[in-house]
VMD Tcl script that draws the C-alpha trace (Angstrom):
set ca {
  {11.50 23.23 12.96}
  {7.78 23.31 13.07}
  {6.14 25.29 15.91}
  {3.01 23.68 17.34}
  {-0.30 25.15 16.36}
  {-3.25 24.39 18.68}
  {-6.46 23.53 17.10}
  {-8.67 23.95 20.13}
  {-9.87 27.43 19.37}
  {-9.36 27.37 15.67}
  {-12.51 27.52 13.58}
  {-12.57 25.01 10.76}
  {-14.00 25.23 7.28}
  {-15.85 21.83 6.91}
  {-15.83 22.04 3.07}
  {-12.12 22.67 2.94}
  {-11.24 20.06 5.61}
  {-13.29 17.38 3.78}
  {-11.45 18.05 0.62}
  {-8.88 15.54 2.06}
  {-10.57 12.17 1.98}
  {-11.30 10.67 5.48}
  {-9.19 7.56 4.93}
  {-6.07 9.70 4.08}
  {-6.87 12.25 6.85}
  {-6.94 9.57 9.59}
  {-4.12 7.49 8.16}
  {-1.66 10.43 8.24}
  {-3.45 12.52 11.00}
  {-3.64 15.54 8.56}
  {-6.24 18.22 8.57}
  {-6.61 21.13 5.97}
  {-7.19 24.32 8.07}
  {-6.71 27.27 5.81}
  {-6.50 28.21 2.02}
  {-5.46 31.15 -0.14}
  {-5.18 31.41 -3.79}
  {-2.02 29.30 -4.13}
  {-1.66 27.28 -0.88}
  {-3.55 25.04 1.50}
  {-2.30 24.98 5.14}
  {-2.43 21.42 6.57}
  {-2.12 20.69 10.30}
  {-0.07 17.42 10.53}
  {1.25 15.22 13.28}
  {4.44 14.78 11.21}
  {4.87 17.77 8.89}
  {8.53 16.87 8.42}
  {7.50 13.87 6.28}
  {8.08 15.22 2.80}
  {6.65 12.18 0.99}
  {3.32 12.60 2.82}
  {3.26 16.33 1.99}
  {3.77 15.49 -1.61}
  {0.88 12.98 -1.53}
  {-1.48 15.52 0.17}
  {-0.48 18.16 -2.39}
  {-1.42 15.82 -5.25}
  {-4.71 14.86 -3.66}
  {-5.60 18.50 -2.80}
  {-4.26 19.81 -6.11}
  {-2.53 22.56 -4.32}
  {0.70 23.52 -2.82}
  {0.64 22.35 0.86}
  {2.01 24.36 3.65}
  {2.47 21.93 6.57}
  {2.17 22.98 10.27}
  {2.54 20.74 13.31}
  {-0.36 20.11 15.65}
  {-0.92 17.71 18.56}
  {-2.00 14.32 17.13}
  {-4.80 14.11 19.79}
  {-6.20 17.45 18.70}
  {-6.15 16.42 14.99}
  {-7.83 13.16 15.85}
  {-10.54 14.97 17.86}
  {-11.08 17.45 15.13}
  {-11.46 14.67 12.49}
  {-13.87 12.79 14.73}
  {-16.05 15.85 14.90}
  {-15.72 16.65 11.24}
  {-16.77 13.23 10.05}
  {-19.19 12.33 12.89}
  {-22.30 12.51 10.72}
  {-20.84 10.84 7.60}
  {-21.51 7.16 8.56}
  {-19.23 4.42 9.79}
  {-16.72 2.45 7.89}
  {-17.78 -0.92 6.59}
  {-17.11 -3.85 8.94}
  {-13.65 -5.43 8.40}
  {-13.15 -8.83 6.93}
  {-10.26 -10.66 5.23}
  {-10.79 -11.38 1.56}
  {-8.61 -14.17 0.12}
  {-7.58 -14.42 -3.47}
  {-4.96 -16.82 -4.90}
  {-4.22 -20.55 -5.07}
  {-6.63 -22.53 -3.06}
  {-3.95 -24.43 -1.28}
  {-2.79 -21.15 0.39}
  {-6.16 -20.46 2.06}
  {-5.05 -22.23 5.26}
  {-2.55 -19.50 5.91}
  {-5.09 -16.82 5.16}
  {-7.47 -18.48 7.62}
  {-4.84 -18.42 10.29}
  {-4.34 -14.76 9.87}
  {-8.05 -14.09 9.89}
  {-8.42 -15.99 13.13}
  {-5.54 -14.24 14.86}
  {-6.99 -10.86 13.70}
  {-10.53 -11.63 14.72}
  {-11.80 -11.25 11.17}
  {-14.12 -13.30 9.05}
  {-12.66 -14.91 5.98}
  {-14.18 -14.55 2.54}
  {-12.68 -16.95 -0.07}
  {-12.88 -15.06 -3.40}
  {-10.05 -16.87 -5.34}
  {-12.49 -17.71 -8.15}
  {-13.11 -14.10 -8.83}
  {-10.96 -11.75 -11.04}
  {-8.26 -9.93 -9.03}
  {-9.61 -6.58 -10.22}
  {-12.95 -7.47 -8.66}
  {-11.31 -8.53 -5.33}
  {-9.24 -5.43 -4.76}
  {-12.18 -3.28 -5.47}
  {-13.99 -4.55 -2.34}
  {-14.35 -2.31 0.70}
  {-12.58 -4.78 2.99}
  {-9.93 -3.48 5.31}
  {-7.66 -6.55 4.70}
  {-7.12 -8.57 1.53}
  {-4.94 -11.61 1.44}
  {-3.22 -12.24 -1.86}
  {-1.05 -15.32 -2.62}
  {2.47 -14.79 -3.81}
  {1.90 -16.75 -6.93}
  {-0.14 -13.85 -8.29}
  {1.22 -11.38 -10.91}
  {3.62 -8.61 -9.77}
  {2.88 -7.69 -6.15}
  {4.51 -4.34 -6.56}
  {1.63 -3.35 -8.91}
  {-0.95 -4.53 -6.40}
  {0.69 -2.37 -3.70}
  {0.04 0.67 -6.03}
  {-3.63 -0.16 -6.30}
  {-6.34 1.38 -4.22}
  {-6.62 -1.60 -1.78}
  {-6.60 -0.34 1.68}
  {-4.61 -3.01 3.64}
  {-2.82 -5.92 2.03}
  {-1.58 -9.20 3.45}
  {0.82 -10.38 0.76}
  {2.06 -13.93 0.78}
  {-0.04 -16.71 2.35}
  {1.95 -19.43 0.70}
  {3.97 -20.58 3.66}
  {2.56 -23.51 5.69}
  {3.97 -22.50 9.07}
  {2.64 -19.99 11.54}
  {4.67 -16.85 11.90}
  {7.37 -17.27 14.62}
  {9.61 -14.14 13.75}
  {7.95 -10.83 12.70}
  {9.76 -7.75 11.44}
  {8.06 -4.38 11.71}
  {9.67 -1.60 9.93}
  {9.17 1.76 11.61}
  {8.83 4.47 9.16}
  {8.78 7.24 11.73}
  {5.22 8.44 11.28}
  {1.63 7.86 12.51}
  {0.67 4.81 10.41}
  {3.45 2.82 12.26}
  {0.87 2.45 15.12}
  {-1.76 1.09 12.72}
  {0.65 -1.52 11.65}
  {1.54 -2.55 15.21}
  {-2.23 -2.83 15.95}
  {-2.29 -5.55 13.24}
  {1.05 -7.19 14.17}
  {0.35 -7.47 17.94}
  {-2.61 -9.88 17.84}
  {-0.75 -12.08 15.29}
  {2.32 -12.14 17.51}
  {0.25 -12.81 20.61}
  {-1.78 -15.65 18.90}
  {1.33 -17.54 17.76}
  {3.88 -16.47 20.49}
  {5.93 -14.85 17.87}
  {8.94 -12.56 18.44}
  {8.58 -9.03 17.02}
  {11.65 -6.98 15.92}
  {11.13 -3.24 15.65}
  {13.42 -1.90 13.00}
  {14.15 1.97 12.89}
  {16.64 3.30 10.43}
  {18.55 6.68 10.64}
  {19.72 8.36 7.52}
  {23.51 8.57 6.87}
  {25.48 11.36 8.50}
  {25.44 14.69 6.67}
  {27.41 17.89 6.83}
  {25.43 20.92 8.02}
  {27.64 23.86 7.72}
  {30.87 22.83 9.46}
  {29.32 20.22 11.73}
  {28.43 16.60 11.08}
  {24.77 15.91 11.89}
  {23.58 12.34 12.64}
  {20.03 11.15 12.98}
  {21.47 8.07 14.59}
  {22.58 9.94 17.60}
  {19.17 11.63 17.76}
  {17.42 8.30 17.71}
  {19.41 7.24 20.73}
  {18.54 10.38 22.67}
  {15.74 9.93 25.16}
  {13.96 13.14 24.25}
  {13.76 12.55 20.51}
  {10.21 11.79 19.20}
  {11.25 8.79 17.29}
  {13.20 7.38 20.28}
  {10.02 7.89 22.42}
  {7.94 6.03 19.68}
  {10.33 3.12 19.71}
  {10.18 2.93 23.47}
  {6.37 3.25 23.49}
  {5.97 0.32 21.01}
  {8.35 -1.83 22.99}
  {6.47 -1.21 26.18}
  {3.17 -1.99 24.37}
  {4.53 -5.36 23.27}
  {5.80 -6.05 26.75}
  {2.45 -5.22 28.22}
  {0.83 -7.87 25.92}
  {3.55 -10.33 26.90}
  {4.88 -10.37 23.44}
  {8.56 -11.09 22.97}
  {10.24 -8.20 21.18}
  {13.47 -6.47 20.41}
  {14.48 -3.13 18.97}
  {17.14 -2.54 16.18}
  {18.50 0.83 15.14}
  {20.57 1.02 11.95}
  {22.04 3.84 9.98}
  {22.33 4.06 6.21}
  {20.16 3.98 3.13}
  {16.60 3.15 4.11}
  {15.58 0.93 1.32}
  {18.93 -1.07 1.31}
  {18.99 -1.71 4.98}
  {15.34 -2.88 4.99}
  {16.05 -5.34 2.19}
  {19.27 -6.53 3.86}
  {17.41 -7.12 7.18}
  {14.66 -9.04 5.49}
  {17.23 -11.27 3.77}
  {19.40 -11.89 6.76}
  {16.85 -12.02 9.50}
  {14.88 -15.18 8.77}
  {11.55 -13.52 9.26}
  {8.22 -15.16 8.53}
  {6.19 -11.95 8.36}
  {7.32 -8.38 7.39}
  {5.06 -5.54 8.25}
  {5.39 -1.98 6.91}
  {3.20 1.04 6.44}
  {2.87 2.42 2.80}
  {2.00 5.92 1.59}
  {-1.18 6.31 -0.56}
  {0.60 5.37 -3.74}
  {2.68 2.63 -2.33}
  {5.86 3.51 -4.37}
  {8.33 2.95 -1.59}
  {6.92 -0.39 -0.52}
  {6.68 -1.49 -4.13}
  {10.35 -0.58 -4.51}
  {11.23 -2.80 -1.47}
  {9.19 -5.74 -2.62}
  {10.79 -5.57 -5.97}
  {14.17 -6.25 -4.42}
  {13.16 -8.96 -1.88}
  {13.77 -12.56 -2.83}
  {13.26 -14.08 0.63}
  {10.27 -16.34 1.21}
  {8.01 -14.47 3.74}
  {4.57 -13.12 4.20}
  {4.10 -9.38 3.94}
  {1.56 -7.17 5.78}
  {1.32 -3.88 3.97}
  {-0.82 -1.19 5.67}
  {-2.41 1.43 3.39}
  {-4.97 4.14 4.06}
  {-8.41 2.62 4.88}
  {-11.29 3.60 2.58}
}
mol new
graphics top color blue
foreach p $ca { graphics top sphere $p radius 0.5 }
foreach p [lrange $ca 0 end-1] q [lrange $ca 1 end] { graphics top cylinder $p $q radius 0.2 }
display resetview
């Protein structure tokens, strides 16, 4: 359990707080607030996410002590911290790949309200170095898993299918970037009247002392944070008149995601990735289904 630490009256050290790059801070809603010789205390919206804690520790080059703070307070503190450091570059969709796949990239750009830059004649290394928020890369390119591990902020992988997306799967990882994924998925679903499936996965039952504990039961509880998140996203889709449904499964995260992709007949799979993209790369390495992928990563 992580008690909630209010940031409203907490003085911040700007130099310390800015040691965490802005794109990672906003992506994970994380804010360094204190430091001693061996540790950095970081206020997080989801301190229980061990993978993110490891990413922050590597970036900060220090052991991270996570504490829980209200996401709205973290966002407000970040807005104040970075207010005088310029805006992000305007977003566009950069296309790289076979020229006959550009029509699909153009459809996504139109649905997302972005301009499309055709850069398929350039080297891939040049394209993924661009400060764009969204880069579309055709599936014919060399290993997608390696591209996911690059520094590209947001990737739309695929773009080889010739049909508009009618069935979309969004994998809910259970942390803040899920909402950033939904913000990209929703306009695509709305533009093409696609159905969105929200997939949440609970870990297998485990023995704690003499009692069997189940995240699946907690996900069904109305007061559980992840249960509230799933309901919120479903309500958001309904408010936009987007057809949607929710699935909750229990078992190994990677295996169930891959199985759902293979069995579900989806045209577009959307998922949030950590900064290094290792988990999503692992998923993509096991998927053989023909589909487009929208991989959200921290924005530069």
